[in-house]
C-alpha positions in Angstrom: 79.9 -27.3 -42.4 77.6 -27.8 -45.4 74.0 -29.1 -45.3 75.1 -32.0 -47.5 77.4 -33.1 -44.6 74.5 -33.0 -42.1 71.8 -34.6 -44.2 72.7 -37.4 -46.6 69.3 -37.2 -48.3 69.8 -33.4 -49.1 68.8 -32.8 -52.7 69.7 -29.3 -54.1 67.0 -29.8 -56.8 64.3 -29.9 -54.1 65.6 -26.6 -52.7 65.6 -25.0 -56.1 62.0 -26.1 -56.8 60.9 -24.8 -53.4 62.6 -21.4 -54.0 60.8 -21.2 -57.3 57.5 -21.9 -55.6 58.2 -19.1 -53.1 59.0 -16.6 -55.8 55.6 -17.4 -57.4 53.8 -17.0 -54.1 55.5 -13.6 -53.5 53.5 -12.3 -56.6 50.1 -13.5 -55.3 47.4 -11.5 -53.6 47.6 -13.9 -50.7 51.2 -12.7 -50.0 50.3 -9.1 -50.4 47.5 -9.5 -47.9 49.8 -11.4 -45.6 52.3 -8.6 -45.3 49.7 -5.8 -45.4 49.6 -5.5 -41.6 53.2 -4.1 -41.8 54.5 -6.2 -38.9 57.4 -8.6 -38.7 56.2 -12.0 -37.6 59.1 -12.5 -35.2 59.9 -9.1 -33.6 56.5 -7.5 -34.3 58.2 -4.3 -35.4 56.3 -1.9 -37.7 57.9 -2.4 -41.1 56.6 -1.1 -44.4 55.1 -4.0 -46.5 57.6 -3.5 -49.3 60.5 -4.0 -46.9 59.1 -7.2 -45.4 60.8 -10.4 -46.6 59.4 -13.9 -46.9 60.7 -16.4 -44.4 60.1 -20.1 -44.1 59.2 -21.0 -40.5 60.8 -24.4 -41.1 63.8 -23.6 -43.4 64.1 -25.3 -46.8 67.5 -26.6 -45.6 65.7 -28.4 -42.7 63.0 -30.0 -44.8 60.5 -27.1 -44.9 58.4 -26.4 -48.0 57.1 -23.3 -49.8 53.5 -23.7 -48.7 51.3 -21.0 -47.2 51.3 -22.4 -43.7 55.2 -22.3 -43.6 55.7 -18.7 -44.9 55.6 -15.5 -42.8 56.6 -11.9 -43.4 59.5 -10.7 -41.4 62.0 -7.8 -41.4 65.3 -8.2 -43.0 67.1 -8.2 -39.7 65.1 -11.1 -38.3 65.4 -13.1 -41.6 69.2 -12.6 -41.6 69.6 -13.5 -38.0 67.3 -16.5 -37.9 69.2 -18.2 -40.8 68.2 -21.9 -40.7 66.9 -22.1 -37.2 63.5 -23.7 -36.4 61.0 -21.5 -34.6 61.7 -23.0 -31.2 65.5 -22.7 -31.7 65.0 -19.0 -32.8 62.9 -18.3 -29.7 65.6 -19.8 -27.5 68.2 -17.8 -29.3 66.3 -14.6 -28.6 65.8 -15.5 -25.0 69.5 -16.0 -24.5 70.5 -12.9 -26.5 
């Protein structure tokens, strides 16, 4: 099922703009400082900063935005597995895993 089927107000242009904002934020000192502790936000595994990815706590497809309070560093595994889950849904997924 596609996001367009779930949300009639879904606008791909908004997603593109938010992804562009995220790309710009990835180049900032703020992001470099954010990932400097070398820890995944979700699993807290030690991960080299250059291998941490940027994740939206509230995914773009669920109405999230590319703002500092919605962005966290995480390992590739958590980012891939979390997909478009909200933080509470992700926590429930991990508890049932």
